C-alpha positions in Angstrom: 105.6 21.0 104.1 106.3 23.5 106.6 104.8 27.0 105.8 107.5 30.0 106.0 106.0 33.5 107.2 109.0 35.4 107.5 112.2 35.9 105.4 115.6 35.2 106.9 117.9 37.8 108.3 120.1 37.3 104.8 117.1 38.8 102.4 117.8 42.0 104.1 121.4 42.5 103.5 122.4 44.4 100.7 121.9 42.7 97.4 125.1 44.1 96.1 128.6 45.1 97.0 128.9 48.9 97.4 126.3 51.7 97.2 125.0 54.3 94.6 124.4 57.9 95.1 121.2 59.4 94.7 120.6 63.1 93.8 121.9 65.5 96.7 123.6 68.9 97.1 125.8 69.7 100.1 127.4 72.8 101.4 130.2 73.5 104.3 128.7 74.4 107.5 130.8 77.0 109.8 131.4 74.5 112.6 133.4 72.1 110.2 130.3 69.7 109.8 128.5 69.1 105.9 124.9 70.1 105.3 123.5 67.3 102.5 119.8 67.9 101.2 117.8 66.2 98.2 115.1 67.2 96.2 112.2 66.1 97.9 113.8 68.0 101.1 115.4 65.1 103.2 118.7 66.7 105.0 121.2 65.5 107.2 124.2 67.2 109.1 127.9 65.1 108.5 131.1 65.1 109.9 133.7 66.3 107.5 135.4 62.8 107.7 131.9 60.8 107.1 131.2 63.1 104.2 134.6 62.0 102.6 134.0 58.3 103.3 130.6 58.7 101.8 131.7 60.5 98.7 134.4 58.0 98.2 132.4 55.1 98.6 133.7 53.5 101.7 131.8 54.1 104.1 131.0 51.0 106.3 127.5 49.6 106.1 127.3 49.0 109.7 128.1 52.7 110.6 125.1 54.3 111.9 125.1 57.3 109.4 125.0 54.4 106.7 121.6 53.8 108.0 120.6 57.8 108.2 121.8 58.2 104.4 119.6 55.0 103.0 116.3 56.1 104.9 116.7 59.4 103.7 117.5 58.5 100.3 121.1 59.7 99.9 122.2 56.4 98.9 120.9 53.1 97.5 122.5 49.6 97.9 119.4 47.7 96.3 119.1 46.3 92.8 115.4 47.1 93.2 113.7 50.1 91.9 111.8 50.6 94.9 114.3 53.3 96.3 113.7 55.1 93.2 109.7 54.8 93.3 109.6 55.9 97.1 111.9 58.9 96.0 109.4 59.6 93.0 106.6 59.4 95.4 108.3 62.2 97.7 108.6 64.4 95.2 105.3 64.0 94.0 104.1 64.8 97.5 106.4 68.1 97.4 104.9 69.3 94.1 101.3 68.5 95.3 100.6 72.2 95.0 100.7 72.0 91.4 97.8 69.7 91.3 94.8 72.3 92.5 96.1 74.9 89.9 95.1 78.8 90.7 93.3 78.7 94.2 94.0 82.2 95.5 92.4 85.2 93.6 92.9 88.4 94.7 90.2 91.1 93.8 91.4 94.9 94.0 88.4 96.6 94.6 89.7 100.2 94.9 92.9 102.0 95.0 91.3 104.9 97.6 92.9 104.7 100.9 92.4 106.7 104.1 95.9 106.2 105.4 99.3 107.7 103.8 101.7 105.0 104.6 105.2 106.0 102.9 105.8 102.3 103.0 102.7 101.3 101.1 103.2 98.7 98.3 100.4 99.6 96.0 100.3 103.1 95.2 97.3 104.3 96.6 95.0 106.9 96.0 93.2 109.7 98.0 89.4 108.9 99.4 87.5 110.6 96.9 88.9 109.6 93.6 86.0 106.8 92.9 87.3 106.3 89.2 89.7 103.8 91.0 87.0 101.6 92.1 85.9 98.1 90.6 83.0 98.4 88.7 80.1 95.6 88.8 80.4 94.8 85.6 84.2 94.2 86.0 83.7 92.4 89.5 81.0 90.3 87.6 83.9 89.2 84.8 86.3 88.7 87.5 84.0 85.9 89.2 83.3 84.3 86.3 87.0 84.1 85.4 87.7 82.7 88.5 85.1 79.8 88.4 87.0 78.3 85.2 89.8 77.2 87.6 89.7 73.5 88.4 90.7 74.3 91.7 88.8 72.5 94.4 89.4 75.2 96.8 88.6 79.0 95.9 90.1 81.8 98.4 88.8 84.9 97.4 90.7 87.9 98.9 89.8 91.7 98.7 92.6 94.2 98.4 92.9 97.9 98.5 93.5 100.7 98.8 91.6 100.2 101.8 88.9 97.6 100.2 86.4 98.5 102.7 85.7 102.1 100.9 84.1 99.8 98.0 82.1 97.8 100.3 79.0 97.8 97.8 81.4 95.6 95.5 82.4 93.4 98.3 79.0 92.4 99.1 78.1 91.7 95.6 80.9 89.1 94.8 80.4 87.4 98.0 76.8 86.9 97.2 77.3 86.0 93.5 80.1 83.8 94.4 78.1 81.9 97.3 75.2 81.9 94.7 77.3 80.5 91.4 78.9 78.1 94.3 75.6 76.4 94.9 76.0 74.4 91.7 79.9 74.6 91.5 80.3 72.9 95.2 83.6 74.4 95.6 85.2 75.1 99.2 85.4 78.7 99.4 87.0 80.9 101.8 86.4 85.1 101.8 89.1 87.2 103.4 88.8 91.0 103.3 92.2 93.0 103.9 91.4 96.2 105.8 93.0 98.8 108.0 89.4 98.4 110.4 89.6 102.3 110.4 86.3 102.6 108.4 84.4 99.2 109.4 80.5 99.7 110.7 78.5 97.1 112.4 76.5 96.6 109.0 79.5 95.5 107.4 80.5 93.4 110.6 77.0 91.9 110.2 77.4 90.7 106.9 80.9 89.3 107.3 79.5 87.1 110.0 76.6 86.0 108.1 78.8 85.3 105.1 81.8 83.7 107.2 84.2 86.4 106.0 87.7 86.6 107.7 89.7 90.1 108.2 93.0 90.7 107.6 94.2 93.9 109.2 97.9 95.7 109.8 99.4 96.3 113.2 103.3 97.3 112.6 103.8 97.4 116.6 103.0 99.5 119.5 101.4 102.9 118.9 104.5 104.8 118.6 105.6 102.6 115.6 102.4 101.8 114.2 101.3 105.7 113.9 104.4 106.5 112.6 104.6 103.6 109.8 100.7 104.3 109.0 99.6 108.0 109.5 96.3 108.8 109.1 94.2 112.3 109.4 93.9 112.6 113.2 97.0 110.9 113.9 95.1 107.8 115.6 95.8 105.0 113.2 97.0 102.7 116.5 94.2 104.1 118.7 91.1 103.1 115.8 92.8 100.2 115.0 92.8 98.7 118.6 89.0 100.0 119.3 87.7 98.3 115.9 89.6 95.0 116.4 88.0 94.4 119.6 84.6 95.0 117.8 85.5 92.7 114.8 86.6 89.9 117.4 83.3 90.3 119.3 81.3 90.2 115.9 83.2 87.7 114.0 85.0 85.7 116.8 88.5 85.9 117.7 90.3 83.5 115.2 88.3 85.2 112.2 90.6 88.1 112.6 94.3 88.3 111.5 97.1 90.5 111.4 100.3 91.4 109.3 103.1 93.7 110.2 105.6 95.5 107.7 109.3 95.9 108.7 110.6 99.1 108.2 113.7 100.8 109.0 112.4 102.2 111.9 110.9 98.8 112.9 114.5 97.2 113.0 115.1 99.1 116.6 112.2 97.4 118.2 111.6 93.4 117.3 110.8 92.6 120.9 108.2 95.7 121.5 106.6 94.7 118.1 106.1 90.7 119.2 105.1 92.2 122.7 102.4 94.1 120.9 100.9 91.4 119.1 100.8 89.0 122.2 99.2 92.2 124.2 96.6 92.3 121.4 95.6 88.7 122.0 97.4 87.5 118.5 98.6 84.1 118.6 100.9 84.6 115.4 103.1 87.3 113.7 104.4 87.4 110.3 107.8 89.1 110.8 108.0 90.6 107.1 110.3 92.5 105.3 109.5 95.7 103.4 108.7 94.8 99.5 110.4 96.9 96.5 107.0 97.9 95.1 104.9 101.0 94.8 105.6 104.1 97.2 108.2 101.6 99.0 110.6 102.2 95.9 109.7 106.0 95.5 110.6 106.7 99.3 113.3 104.3 99.5 115.8 106.8 101.2 113.6 106.6 104.1 113.0 102.9 104.6 115.9 101.4 102.4 117.9 98.6 104.7 120.2 96.1 104.2 119.2 92.1 104.3 121.8 91.5 107.3 120.0 94.3 109.2 116.5 92.7 108.6 118.3 89.3 109.5 119.2 90.5 112.5 115.9 91.7 113.3 114.4 88.7 112.6 116.5 86.2 114.9 115.9 88.9 117.9 112.1 88.9 116.8 112.1 84.9 116.7 114.2 84.6 119.8 111.2 86.7 121.5 108.4 84.7 120.3 110.2 81.6 121.3 111.0 83.1 124.6 106.8 83.9 125.1 106.2 79.9 124.0 108.6 78.9 127.1 106.6 81.3 129.3 103.6 79.3 128.6 102.2 81.6 125.5 101.7 80.0 122.7 102.8 82.1 119.5 103.8 81.1 116.1 106.0 83.1 113.8 104.7 82.6 110.6 107.4 82.6 108.2 109.2 80.3 110.1 106.4 78.1 110.0 106.3 78.0 106.4 109.8 77.3 106.1 109.7 74.7 108.7 106.7 72.6 107.2 109.3 72.3 103.9 112.0 71.2 106.2 110.8 68.9 108.8 107.4 67.5 106.9 106.9 65.9 103.5 104.5 68.1 102.6 104.3 71.6 100.3 103.3 75.4 101.5 100.7 77.4 99.8 102.5 80.4 100.2 103.9 81.3 96.4 106.9 83.3 97.2 108.7 79.7 98.0 107.1 77.4 95.4 109.0 76.0 92.3 107.8 77.0 89.8 106.9 80.3 91.4 103.0 80.2 92.4 102.7 83.5 90.1 99.8 82.7 88.0 99.5 79.1 88.5 98.8 79.4 92.4 97.5 83.2 92.4 95.7 85.7 90.4 94.9 89.2 90.9 92.1 91.1 89.3 92.5 94.6 89.2 89.9 97.5 89.5 90.5 98.4 86.3 89.8 94.7 84.9 93.8 94.0 84.2 94.9 90.2 85.4 98.0 90.1 87.0 100.0 86.7 87.9 100.4 88.1 91.5 99.6 91.1 93.5 103.3 92.1 93.4 103.0 92.1 89.8 100.1 94.3 89.7 101.8 96.6 92.3 104.8 97.0 89.6 102.2 98.0 87.0 101.1 100.8 89.1 104.8 101.9 88.6 104.3 101.9 84.9 105.9 98.4 84.5 103.0 95.6 83.2 105.7 93.1 82.7 103.5 90.7 84.7 100.0 91.5 83.2 98.4 88.7 81.9 95.4 90.1 79.8 91.9 91.5 80.6 89.0 90.4 81.7 87.0 92.3 79.2 88.9 91.2 76.1 90.8 88.2 76.7 89.4 84.4 77.2 90.6 82.3 80.2 92.5 79.9 77.5 94.5 83.1 76.1 95.5 84.0 79.7 96.4 80.9 81.7 98.0 79.3 78.3 99.4 82.4 76.8 103.5 83.0 76.3 103.7 85.5 79.0 102.4 83.1 82.0 104.4 80.4 80.3 107.5 82.2 80.6 106.9 83.4 84.0 106.6 79.5 85.1 109.5 78.4 82.7 112.2 81.0 84.0 110.8 80.2 87.8 112.0 76.5 88.2 114.8 76.5 90.8 116.0 73.4 89.7 117.4 74.4 86.7 118.1 78.0 87.6 122.0 78.9 87.9 122.8 79.6 91.7 119.6 77.6 92.9 120.2 74.4 91.2 123.0 73.5 93.1 122.2 75.2 96.4 121.7 72.8 99.3 118.7 75.1 100.4 116.9 74.8 97.4 114.3 72.6 98.8 113.3 74.9 101.3 113.6 78.1 99.3 111.5 79.7 96.1 112.1 81.7 92.9 109.8 84.5 93.0 110.7 86.1 89.7 108.4 89.5 90.4 111.2 90.2 93.2 114.1 89.7 90.7 112.5 91.6 87.6 112.0 94.2 90.2 115.1 94.6 91.8 117.5 93.3 89.0 115.7 93.2 85.9 115.8 89.6 85.5 113.1 87.0 85.7 116.0 84.6 87.2 117.9 87.4 88.9 121.3 86.7 89.8 121.4 84.6 92.7 124.8 86.0 94.7 124.0 89.4 94.5 120.3 88.8 95.7 118.3 90.2 98.6 116.1 87.3 98.2 118.5 84.8 98.5 120.5 86.2 101.1 117.5 86.8 103.3 115.8 83.4 102.9 119.1 81.4 103.2 120.0 83.3 106.2 116.7 82.3 108.0 116.7 78.5 106.4 120.3 78.2 108.3 119.3 79.9 111.4 116.3 77.5 111.6 118.2 74.2 110.8 120.7 75.4 113.7 117.8 75.6 116.1 116.8 72.2 115.0 120.0 70.7 115.0 121.9 72.1 118.2 119.0 74.3 119.6 117.8 73.5 123.1 115.0 70.8 123.8 112.4 73.9 124.6 113.2 75.2 121.2 113.3 72.1 119.3 109.9 71.4 120.6 108.6 74.5 119.5 109.5 74.7 116.3 108.8 71.3 115.8 104.8 72.0 116.7 105.0 74.9 114.3 105.8 72.3 111.7 102.7 70.6 111.9 100.1 73.1 113.0 
């Protein structure tokens, strides 16, 4: 009897007449095309004619787009359960950020700060008010609480105020976490958020020995940075640049990153802001919009701007970043990179604002200087405005099980699942976006929010749409750069 190692071509033909739809969403594109997406982030543009034939069930099997729809799990023509099992595997991969549970732990070691930024998100206090410092007792409780998380990787981030003004507590926490981790054997990363103005050689030596990264703030060239981030002496930018050089020399270039915040004044200078990052040797920039918390709300008349104005700023800034890449200077726009990872790869992102359910509490926790525990840093900022809706408990009085299994966190998670949220569940951009219940509570007084009037939605939809257009219709150089960001 002759052995057969290969099946005949007939075995690979559709096993039944016609095809069935798998779950998908769609939206009309301005150029007349139709954009399709599904729960696992697969997407496709169809002509209007092809979309009509597809939805009528009359798309010919030998048409090229048929194979695309089948490969991306928009249709199935098989009696086998394999297509559904493959779809389920992709879905589990997209939601794998849930597996590790809470990995980001933010320690607010002080509210004191030497800057008086009008847009400040954290309601800072002046440098002489030490009663706003975290104590060693509270720090010890926070470290113990953090190690109750089952996450295999723990990121310890120190926040302020200006966190270096309470460096003794930072030192103690780093040493205590390192000591306890000898038995725990977790992957640990330390980051200090700082304006760098008060950093010393002793602090830099400690960071070098303990592999502590620094994250600073750079809003643009001197005229803009000093306007956005004033301090006594009016030398914020000069001090930052000098201490940035010292920090890089001590720790290594890749151990120091920077963030910017877009104010109304910043909207005029996207090219100059991007160029400043290039000049200062950064290979990444996060074009970040202002947040509606802390002093940013109290000074809204000075710093408020509409979503469309930010979108215009963002697109111009992104174009400048792409231009630098074309000139041979590699640079990444971080928010685009996060979105492109969701658009172009099967993998999730650790960015808590673009998760479903939202990452508040289940991906990140905040331990405030006074012992309060918050579901997110934004929730802590709201508390400084007397709204403690996102306070989960207190380190000195509440057990881990009561905080993480309590009704408040359960409600936050329940109300931030896009798949069942009005305005999100039917949106074709849903697989790439997020919920952010804290933002919508702060701006609309509701955890879910009203999506049609949400600035969060308008901003994200505008950026996602722009990126999709660049990938689908942009020039080859642009597509190559954007694709490379997704896998970095």
